[in-house]
C-alpha angles and dihedrals in degrees: 000000000000113000125206112210135196119271109228131162092354101313149059115293117192126207131197094195097102140329128223125202120242113205134211098230091201094058101025091232134122111259102172145349131236125213113239115213136208139210092286091056091047088055089059091053092046092050090052090049092049090052094050106035103072094057091043091052090050091053108102116254093247091061092046088051090054089058088053091050091051092046090052089051092050094047091050090050090051099037095114091054092046093048093051092046091049096047093047091060102030101035099227114135117265094252090056090045091055088050089051090057094042095052088053090050090054088066091045087056089054089049089055086070093056095123089066095040092054096054111123134210127271134194119188117205099013085156137349102319089342125135125182126200138166132215133194115227129184119262091228112238121021129185134204128203108194136187132239097248099073107023093167106030102048096045089051090048087059109034096037095066095032094054094041088055090058102264132129113235134210115196125200106188127187113288088223096071110010103146099088095052090053091049091050090053090052090052092049089055090048089050090061106268111142120252109273096030095098117024134166125214122181127213151109131247091320091062093041091055091047090054093047092049101041109112095210095059109087104185137021129198119196137183122185142086119345097244092054091041089056090049093048092048095050096044094044094048091046087057090054097256132137106244136188113182121182116200141184133313145207102193119196130210112204113205115200121205091252095053122122096252095193089057091044092054091048090050093047093051090062100032097048101034106024113113086012089287091290094136131104087219095049117124106235098158125059119190114198112194112226133009094267093051090050094051095046092047093048092050091054095041097056098064091039092054093044088054093057113115115222112196147143116301094255094052106110090202094055119105091202140352138215126315118253104262142006089247091056092048089054091047092053093048091048089055090052090052090046092053090051090051089051092055104269117145112236102217097169116017119205097180118119093021112167129186116212111250091013101064093144093052121114098250127156119185121229112276131200121192123186132196094034113163134202091249093066120100089219089061095043094052135058113255096185096201143091094295125124119194124199114215109183121217125196095211146356095274092054091048091050091049096055100068092031093060098038117110090240124063107178106120140347137179137202124201114204146121091221111101094194093053091048093048092047092048094049092049098046107033114106096226132106102229124034131193123198106201085339112109099198107036099194105156121235115263097263090057121059136263123217144118136218136240114012091351093078139023119196135042102264129067134218125278128340116068089322087064092051089051092049096051096044139057122221118233118189121203125199110193137183127184114200114235094227098256117135094255092047093245127279116338119244111236122193106230093236089059092067 
């Protein structure tokens, strides 16, 4: 049985503490095992980081940027290998896996411009002979705890900016699909990063707690479910760390009566069912405004959903593949059953889906449920699967209220030809990321990613300049150089001193 080890101080580091099975979601069989570490193993990674980070921080930003350029080049050269590796453990089709890698590379490209991003502020003549300037310095050792659904993109969102800023980084990826993160660490070393600057440790809650409690780790970035994000945030902050913890989502797509329904249906097919719905920026709730809009949309959605091709992850004709585990498949199907019990109308039922030759695979067929209401648990909670719920709204104000009052506030979209309605919606909706005729409003890498309410805990978002702020500390210097006269020149008096 192939074993995936930790990557510490520039090489593989085994551990006999515990092993966790890694499944092939297409076949439903175990294909490898990953070594799960403990606090003692984390200490080894921290010690290697402590040894490497000061010299890396002292390396000028241009040279750190060159490592990022080389890393980008190596990832691009190995993208086919990475995509196949990713899809074999996660289950998303290869085209989606390539997109996973590419969206991570977008942030690496931003990190290549770190010399500009790290420039501070300067004021000449703040007082008699006084100049004031600020500098951004690395926090030291950062850590990332990442989910199974984007094993390339989200780690690169975190470690790309953190390392470019001069930090060492310890990554704890999901134990469900850990191979790509280890390979990325190998490529970072090949790109010229010193040993100990990017390390990978595997584990479950035991490792998460060790990271949150370790006194040498200064900042932690997390992406996962909201309950765990809340836990990570509270425990990390209590330990004196800087923490950003991104949680779950229930993104809505509001469809106005004037929307281009053919385009909406095409967008929903990808946004709701792509990657089997296992995305925090998926669009699992569509909100048609008005009875006529709902009926017309439903009539177009049914044949489009029935035409979706569910296949193995290497099938180039498949729109999406299996979900990540048998447990997750069962959870999704239980939510479908729950919604039906609550009064939802199952229009297209994906339960019991079986793929010939892959009967043990973790497949869930596309599901469409109409007449879902805000009182239902299945609406209130995140299903995280290929399930699209229709929540009908009588008017614009009701449609605006639905995502605004929901416990999650990650992303939202509105489909309309009316500029005033779009502008009003974007300004008033209580959600962190908004798409106007864009179903998945993930910002480009030089902007910032982050939701509101129970979708995010902490004050700083992912990547862009928000990422630079998170992974650095600001130091402000007030300096005066005497002019050589006997009294040392005019004294500088703070205004509040009189």
